[in-house]
C-alpha positions as CSV (number, residue, x, y, z in Angstrom):
1,D,-31.0,5.9,-0.9
2,G,-27.2,5.1,-0.7
3,G,-26.0,8.7,-0.5
4,K,-25.0,8.6,3.1
5,R,-23.3,5.2,2.9
6,L,-21.4,6.3,-0.2
7,D,-20.3,9.6,1.5
8,D,-19.0,7.5,4.5
9,V,-17.1,5.1,2.2
10,I,-15.5,8.0,0.3
11,A,-14.5,9.7,3.7
12,Q,-12.9,6.4,4.9
13,L,-10.9,6.0,1.6
14,D,-9.7,9.5,2.0
15,E,-8.7,8.7,5.6
16,N,-6.8,5.5,4.6
17,R,-5.0,7.2,1.8
18,H,-3.5,9.8,4.1
19,M,-3.0,7.3,7.0
20,I,-0.8,5.3,4.5
21,K,1.4,8.4,3.8
22,N,1.7,9.0,7.5
23,L,2.5,5.5,8.4
24,L,5.2,5.3,5.7
25,A,6.7,8.6,6.8
26,V,7.2,7.1,10.2
27,K,7.9,3.3,9.7
28,L,9.3,3.1,6.1
29,P,10.5,6.5,5.0
30,S,12.4,5.2,2.1
31,V,9.3,3.9,0.4
32,R,7.9,6.4,-2.1
33,Y,4.2,7.0,-2.3
34,H,2.1,9.6,-4.0
35,L,-1.4,10.1,-2.7
36,P,-4.0,8.6,-5.3
37,D,-6.7,11.1,-6.5
38,N,-9.2,8.8,-7.9
39,S,-8.5,5.3,-6.7
40,Y,-8.5,3.0,-3.7
41,L,-5.1,1.5,-4.7
42,A,-1.7,2.6,-3.3
43,W,1.3,2.2,-5.5
44,L,4.3,1.8,-3.2
45,D,7.7,2.2,-4.8
46,V,9.9,-0.2,-2.6
47,E,13.1,-0.2,-4.7
48,A,15.0,1.4,-1.7
49,L,14.1,-1.7,0.4
50,K,16.2,-3.9,-2.1
51,L,13.8,-6.9,-2.0
52,G,15.0,-8.4,-5.3
53,D,13.2,-8.9,-8.5
54,D,9.8,-9.5,-7.2
55,P,9.3,-7.5,-4.1
56,S,5.7,-8.7,-3.6
57,K,6.8,-12.2,-3.4
58,V,9.2,-11.4,-0.7
59,L,6.6,-9.5,1.2
60,L,4.2,-12.4,1.0
61,E,6.7,-15.1,2.1
62,K,8.5,-13.1,4.8
63,G,5.8,-10.6,5.9
64,R,2.6,-12.5,5.2
65,V,1.2,-9.5,3.4
66,A,-0.3,-10.0,0.0
67,L,0.2,-7.1,-2.4
68,N,-0.1,-6.9,-6.2
69,A,3.2,-7.3,-7.9
70,G,4.2,-4.2,-10.0
71,H,6.0,-6.1,-12.6
72,T,2.6,-7.5,-13.9
73,F,1.7,-3.9,-15.0
74,G,5.1,-3.4,-16.9
75,A,8.8,-3.2,-16.4
76,Q,8.7,0.4,-15.4
77,T,6.8,-0.7,-12.1
78,S,8.9,-3.8,-11.4
79,Q,9.9,-2.4,-7.9
80,Y,6.4,-1.3,-7.0
81,V,3.8,-3.1,-5.0
82,R,0.2,-2.2,-5.0
83,L,-1.9,-2.0,-1.9
84,N,-5.7,-2.1,-1.8
85,F,-6.7,0.2,0.9
86,A,-10.4,-0.2,0.5
87,T,-10.6,-1.9,3.9
88,S,-10.4,-0.9,7.6
89,P,-7.7,1.3,9.1
90,E,-6.8,-1.7,11.2
91,I,-6.0,-3.9,8.2
92,V,-4.1,-1.1,6.4
93,T,-2.0,-0.4,9.6
94,E,-1.3,-4.3,9.9
95,A,-0.1,-4.4,6.3
96,I,2.2,-1.5,6.7
97,D,3.6,-2.9,10.0
98,R,4.2,-6.2,8.3
99,I,6.2,-4.7,5.5
100,A,8.2,-2.7,8.2
101,R,8.9,-5.9,10.1
102,T,9.9,-7.6,7.0
103,V,12.6,-5.2,6.2
């Protein structure tokens, strides 16, 4: 019964993950991002932005965009933030725009 809806959700997630890549290339080219294959979570390496020990905190306070802090997943991801892109393209775009305005 939900096959069409599931197909639509998967298609939207695919569009969103590619949209993030394109937005970052234009607005934040120093942020590294690899397209996830099996997830709706984008790991953004923001080390080049030099946002300090907790980039997610800076982005929340200055950019008003809430992201998961990479350091909570281990020291090796301390300069990453995690963006959930299981939402509308407008919200994803707004999040990237807010990050860009912050830096």
